[in-house]
N, CA, C and O of each residue as an XYZ file, in Angstrom:
468
protein
N      64.895      8.372    181.327
C      63.931      8.688    181.920
C      63.425      7.746    182.756
O      62.966      6.941    181.947
N      63.185      7.274    183.926
C      62.809      6.144    184.309
C      61.848      5.167    184.102
O      61.830      3.939    184.175
N      60.775      6.342    183.725
C      59.711      5.365    182.861
C      59.460      4.493    182.111
O      58.697      3.556    182.347
N      60.213      4.732    180.871
C      60.515      4.124    179.923
C      61.225      2.758    180.386
O      60.820      1.738    179.828
N      62.238      2.630    181.346
C      63.011      1.646    181.717
C      62.098      0.540    182.437
O      62.376     -0.628    182.706
N      60.643      1.443    182.722
C      59.780      0.390    183.746
C      59.157     -0.372    182.767
O      58.955     -1.497    183.223
N      58.725     -0.250    181.520
C      58.691     -0.601    180.556
C      59.269     -1.535    179.979
O      58.740     -2.617    179.728
N      60.715     -1.136    179.637
C      61.843     -2.264    179.609
C      61.922     -3.272    180.360
O      62.552     -4.269    180.009
N      61.270     -3.183    181.571
C      61.950     -4.307    182.666
C      60.544     -5.096    182.499
O      60.565     -6.324    182.571
N      59.532     -4.530    182.314
C      58.077     -5.179    182.123
C      58.180     -6.488    181.193
O      57.860     -7.649    181.448
N      58.865     -5.784    179.754
C      58.268     -6.535    178.761
C      58.577     -8.180    178.857
O      57.788     -9.021    178.426
N      59.867     -8.500    179.499
C      60.385     -9.983    179.559
C      59.274    -10.621    180.039
O      58.806    -11.634    179.518
N      58.825    -10.070    181.021
C      57.763    -10.970    182.017
C      56.443    -10.974    180.909
O      56.090    -12.019    180.363
N      55.947    -10.008    180.724
C      54.664    -10.364    179.726
C      55.312    -11.214    178.090
O      54.842    -12.156    177.453
N      56.003    -10.738    177.963
C      56.536    -11.821    176.534
C      56.558    -13.007    177.217
O      55.751    -13.774    176.691
N      57.365    -13.729    178.569
C      57.274    -14.891    178.906
C      55.598    -15.283    179.380
O      55.342    -16.375    179.888
N      54.683    -14.379    179.168
C      53.409    -14.998    179.940
C      52.692    -15.128    178.524
O      51.756    -15.920    178.417
N      52.983    -14.599    177.765
C      52.548    -14.963    176.161
C      52.716    -16.241    175.640
O      51.854    -17.053    175.302
N      54.327    -16.349    175.605
C      54.999    -17.397    175.309
C      54.661    -18.830    176.157
O      54.259    -19.727    175.416
N      54.741    -19.108    177.286
C      54.421    -19.655    178.174
C      52.968    -20.137    178.467
O      52.633    -21.311    178.310
N      52.222    -19.270    178.855
C      50.732    -19.457    179.154
C      49.887    -19.426    177.827
O      48.818    -20.035    177.788
N      50.251    -18.875    176.974
C      49.558    -19.054    175.690
C      48.644    -17.824    176.010
O      47.467    -18.023    175.710
N      48.859    -16.866    176.433
C      47.715    -15.670    176.789
C      47.114    -14.798    175.677
O      48.011    -14.351    174.962
N      46.046    -14.463    175.349
C      46.021    -13.637    174.192
C      46.186    -12.744    174.374
O      46.252    -12.383    175.549
N      46.418    -11.507    172.949
C      46.501    -10.449    173.214
C      45.706     -9.662    173.759
O      46.127     -8.626    174.272
N      44.281    -10.014    173.766
C      43.294     -9.418    174.409
C      43.717     -9.366    176.171
O      43.712     -8.335    176.845
N      43.973    -10.368    176.534
C      44.410    -10.498    177.920
C      45.736     -9.700    178.250
O      45.903     -9.023    179.265
N      46.563     -9.871    177.330
C      47.762     -8.973    177.748
C      47.890     -7.361    177.601
O      48.682     -6.727    178.297
N      47.104     -6.793    176.702
C      46.766     -5.387    176.718
C      45.854     -5.207    177.898
O      46.198     -4.343    178.705
N      44.777     -5.861    178.130
C      44.125     -5.406    179.611
C      44.661     -5.291    180.735
O      44.307     -4.510    181.618
N      46.088     -6.525    180.802
C      46.987     -5.973    182.039
C      47.623     -4.782    181.802
O      47.543     -3.815    182.559
N      48.122     -4.806    180.993
C      48.642     -3.634    180.510
C      47.773     -2.156    180.829
O      48.079     -1.240    181.592
N      46.632     -2.305    179.974
C      45.703     -1.241    180.521
C      45.562     -0.890    181.673
O      45.646      0.287    182.023
N      45.276     -2.061    182.613
C      44.846     -1.923    184.148
C      45.910     -1.616    185.103
O      45.711     -0.773    185.978
N      46.754     -2.085    185.029
C      48.052     -2.656    185.680
C      49.110     -1.742    185.629
O      49.375     -0.814    186.393
N      49.774     -2.205    184.449
C      50.666     -1.369    184.130
C      50.785     -0.131    183.584
O      51.929      0.315    183.673
N      49.920      0.643    182.998
C      49.642      1.695    182.630
C      49.729      2.933    183.376
O      50.425      3.902    183.070
N      48.585      2.769    184.880
C      48.533      3.446    185.632
C      49.676      3.326    186.471
O      49.389      4.067    187.412
N      50.680      2.892    186.676
C      51.907      2.911    187.491
C      52.960      3.275    186.376
O      54.090      3.029    186.800
N      52.975      3.860    184.883
C      53.913      4.362    184.127
C      53.337      5.649    184.567
O      54.174      6.416    185.044
N      51.906      6.157    184.523
C      51.587      7.682    184.200
C      51.320      8.120    185.897
O      50.648      9.127    186.117
N      51.784      7.451    186.863
C      51.094      7.864    187.983
C      52.078      8.989    188.406
O      53.276      8.929    188.683
N      50.941     10.362    188.360
C      51.445     11.617    188.793
C      51.874     12.496    187.675
O      51.853     13.717    187.833
N      52.184     12.070    186.779
C      52.836     12.688    185.419
C      51.694     14.290    185.118
O      52.087     15.376    184.690
N      50.221     13.900    185.527
C      49.352     15.011    185.110
C      49.685     16.467    186.125
O      49.172     17.586    186.096
N      50.799     15.870    187.020
C      51.342     17.182    187.633
C      52.198     18.115    187.251
O      52.367     19.211    187.786
N      52.735     17.686    186.333
C      53.728     18.101    185.586
C      54.097     18.505    184.073
O      53.853     17.853    183.057
N      54.663     19.586    184.168
C      54.492     20.538    182.697
C      55.737     19.404    181.946
O      56.967     19.457    181.978
N      55.061     18.692    181.479
C      56.213     17.325    180.436
C      56.284     18.077    179.220
O      55.510     18.891    178.714
N      57.680     17.497    178.777
C      58.501     17.975    177.571
C      57.819     17.187    176.394
O      57.460     16.065    176.751
N      57.548     17.489    175.075
C      56.863     16.649    173.878
C      57.711     15.560    174.119
O      57.238     14.425    174.180
N      59.282     15.835    174.307
C      60.335     14.394    173.629
C      59.849     13.291    175.030
O      59.517     12.131    174.786
N      59.864     13.764    176.287
C      59.439     12.545    177.358
C      58.394     12.219    177.179
O      58.364     11.040    177.532
N      57.058     12.627    176.699
C      55.917     12.019    176.298
C      55.758     11.130    174.980
O      55.063     10.120    174.866
N      56.653     11.805    173.897
C      56.952     10.939    172.656
C      57.828      9.504    173.485
O      57.249      8.420    173.426
N      58.868      9.558    174.047
C      59.394      8.761    174.366
C      58.858      7.602    175.013
O      59.268      6.461    174.801
N      57.679      7.992    176.026
C      56.740      7.215    176.569
C      56.237      6.339    175.473
O      56.337      5.115    175.553
N      55.682      6.958    174.421
C      54.469      6.597    173.446
C      55.721      5.419    172.673
O      55.295      4.376    172.178
N      56.916      5.667    172.655
C      57.727      5.030    171.639
C      57.992      3.552    172.659
O      58.423      2.594    172.018
N      57.802      3.356    173.923
C      58.370      2.513    174.431
C      56.901      1.443    174.457
O      56.873      0.218    174.348
N      55.848      2.327    174.627
C      54.454      1.337    174.442
C      53.931      0.896    172.953
O      52.962      0.177    172.713
N      54.856      1.534    171.980
C      54.394      1.406    171.011
C      55.234      0.418    170.344
O      54.656     -0.168    169.428
N      56.488      0.063    170.566
C      57.504     -0.963    170.658
C      56.969     -2.060    171.093
O      56.709     -3.012    170.357
N      56.714     -2.023    172.568
C      55.908     -3.302    172.845
C      54.749     -3.851    172.307
O      54.616     -5.051    172.546
N      53.919     -3.353    171.687
C      52.817     -3.248    170.801
C      52.980     -4.204    169.675
O      52.244     -5.089    169.239
N      54.402     -3.683    169.257
C      54.981     -4.163    167.788
C      55.341     -5.827    167.990
O      55.278     -6.731    167.156
N      55.756     -5.868    169.469
C      56.653     -7.314    170.319
C      55.242     -7.997    170.296
O      55.140     -9.125    169.813
N      54.304     -7.432    170.735
C      53.204     -8.134    171.092
C      52.629     -8.724    169.635
O      52.681     -9.945    169.485
N      52.034     -7.827    168.460
C      51.223     -8.144    167.061
C      52.870     -8.798    166.325
O      52.796     -8.778    165.097
N      53.806     -9.165    166.676
C      54.696     -9.643    165.897
C      54.715     -8.543    164.370
O      54.627     -9.171    163.315
N      54.806     -7.240    164.270
C      54.775     -6.503    163.270
C      55.470     -5.428    163.742
O      55.603     -4.967    164.876
N      56.106     -4.946    162.122
C      56.312     -3.293    162.612
C      55.945     -2.224    161.913
O      56.610     -1.210    161.701
N      54.721     -2.513    161.513
C      53.739     -1.487    160.753
C      53.305     -0.809    161.696
O      52.815     -1.345    162.691
N      53.405      0.457    161.557
C      52.888      1.345    162.621
C      50.930      1.388    162.077
O      49.979      1.588    162.832
N      50.894      1.152    160.715
C      49.369      1.257    160.455
C      48.655      0.339    161.528
O      47.794      0.666    162.344
N      49.141     -0.689    161.348
C      48.714     -2.190    161.888
C      48.250     -2.241    163.748
O      47.371     -2.703    164.475
N      49.536     -1.416    163.833
C      49.778     -0.938    165.342
C      48.293     -0.303    166.075
O      47.583     -0.660    167.015
N      48.270      0.809    165.103
C      47.003      1.879    165.106
C      45.576      1.139    164.918
O      44.511      1.514    165.409
N      45.782      0.034    164.119
C      44.006     -0.512    163.793
C      44.361     -1.195    165.037
O      43.542     -1.019    165.939
N      45.426     -1.971    165.337
C      45.078     -2.847    166.865
C      44.475     -1.953    167.917
O      43.362     -2.173    168.397
N      45.097     -1.128    168.198
C      45.178     -0.095    169.083
C      43.543      0.203    169.416
O      42.981      0.033    170.498
N      42.793      0.835    167.807
C      41.540      0.980    167.625
C      40.384      0.175    168.275
O      39.425      0.459    168.993
N      41.029     -1.264    167.558
C      40.187     -2.219    167.773
C      40.185     -2.960    169.285
O      39.416     -3.890    169.526
N      40.993     -2.517    170.119
C      41.432     -3.036    171.636
C      40.929     -1.754    172.389
O      40.758     -1.599    173.598
N      40.780     -1.075    171.586
C      40.511      0.814    172.471
C      41.553      0.659    173.710
O      41.278      0.492    174.898
N      42.917      0.771    173.048
C      44.393      0.976    173.970
C      44.526      2.370    173.680
O      44.553      2.710    172.497
N      44.611      3.224    174.584
C      45.001      4.447    174.311
C      46.377      4.637    174.553
O      46.888      3.983    175.462
N      47.184      5.555    173.783
C      48.845      5.880    174.006
C      48.918      6.578    175.336
O      47.944      7.050    175.923
N      50.227      6.603    175.777
C      50.075      7.233    177.269
C      50.080      8.680    176.842
O      49.590      9.352    177.750
N      50.413      9.359    175.900
C      49.887     10.812    175.545
C      48.577     10.904    175.782
O      48.187     11.245    176.899
N      47.614     10.586    174.669
C      46.155     10.536    175.058
C      45.917     10.233    176.347
O      45.026     10.989    176.733
N      46.377      9.264    177.505
C      45.832      9.033    178.529
C      46.440     10.515    179.489
O      45.698     10.912    180.388
N      47.533     11.126    179.289
C      48.449     12.137    180.123
C      47.188     13.298    179.978
O      46.608     13.914    180.872
N      47.016     13.340    178.611
C      46.431     14.760    178.501
C      45.026     14.678    179.022
O      44.459     15.712    179.376
N      44.128     12.923    179.126
C      42.874     13.000    179.831
C      43.296     13.319    181.346
O      42.565     14.145    181.894
N      44.317     12.823    182.093
C      44.287     13.049    183.298
C      44.714     14.175    183.662
O      44.534     14.474    184.843
N      45.232     14.897    182.991
C      45.755     16.246    183.152
C      44.413     16.929    183.318
O      44.044     17.231    184.453
N      43.618     17.206    182.207
C      42.417     17.644    182.207
C      41.296     17.139    183.966
O      40.662     17.765    184.816
N      41.500     16.281    183.796
C      40.898     16.088    185.312
C      41.677     16.364    186.649
O      41.066     16.280    187.714
N      42.885     16.661    186.624
C      43.398     17.158    187.181
C      43.571     18.658    187.910
O      43.703     19.094    189.054
N      43.475     19.259    186.326
C      43.023     20.879    186.634
C      41.560     21.180    186.682
O      41.169     22.347    186.711
N      40.668     20.071    186.693
C      39.431     20.746    186.823
C      39.284     20.284    188.617
O      38.834     21.210    189.292
N      39.541     19.269    189.239
C      39.780     18.991    190.522
C      40.733     20.497    190.926
O      40.170     21.212    191.755
N      41.748     20.874    190.540
C      42.566     21.784    190.965
C      41.935     23.333    191.254
O      42.242     24.092    192.174
N      40.947     23.554    190.157
C      40.370     24.623    189.743
C      39.301     24.920    190.559
O      38.956     26.042    190.930
N      38.676     23.614    190.883
C      37.243     23.448    191.911
C      38.036     24.127    193.275
O      37.833     25.267    193.693
N      39.054     23.061    193.897
C      39.418     23.382    195.066
C      40.087     24.564    195.662
O      40.104     24.921    196.840
N      40.824     25.286    194.250
C      41.444     26.855    194.569
C      39.968     27.969    194.812
O      39.841     28.899    195.609
N      39.053     27.464    193.851
C      37.557     28.132    194.038
C      37.259     28.044    195.306
O      37.265     29.056    196.007
N      36.954     26.835    195.799
C      36.491     26.502    197.223
C      37.108     27.244    198.348
O      36.499     27.691    199.319
N      38.483     27.335    198.099
C      39.314     27.958    199.316
C      39.025     29.521    198.893
O      39.062     30.299    199.846
N      38.825     29.931    197.974
C      38.759     31.526    197.425
C      37.441     31.769    198.332
O      37.538     32.552    199.277
N      36.437     31.237    198.120
C      35.352     31.382    198.741
C      35.224     31.287    200.168
O      34.786     32.279    200.752
N      35.536     30.244    200.843
C      35.943     30.021    202.152
C      36.398     30.848    202.671
O      35.947     31.240    203.747
N      37.577     31.466    202.015
C      38.457     32.586    202.732
C      38.422     34.067    202.644
O      39.184     34.897    203.141
N      37.102     34.251    201.711
C      36.586     35.443    201.297
C      37.671     36.147    200.458
O      37.960     37.334    200.612
N      38.297     35.258    199.483
C      39.757     35.780    198.853
C      38.862     36.129    197.555
O      39.387     36.623    196.557
């Protein structure tokens, strides 16, 4: 899947930012949350994704977090995610999908009213 390759290409740059400039985990997570995740998830709310596709994206993000926090324990990663208010891609996709469906239904209802259908 193309999105997973995106995270794979992005990871060396963020790791370099951590190592060379000594950026904190909070800064890296904020960059990931504000710049990378929107690009990774762009337009996915329009599609009926397979669970395996969503899990693949979650896996790539979780692996990045494991490298960032230098641990392989999923419980520690989940604690860090909750402490930094960082959602997995699957959680973000569900929120984005709900917003999309709400807007889509509103537009459909408006068009039906306008055209008298």
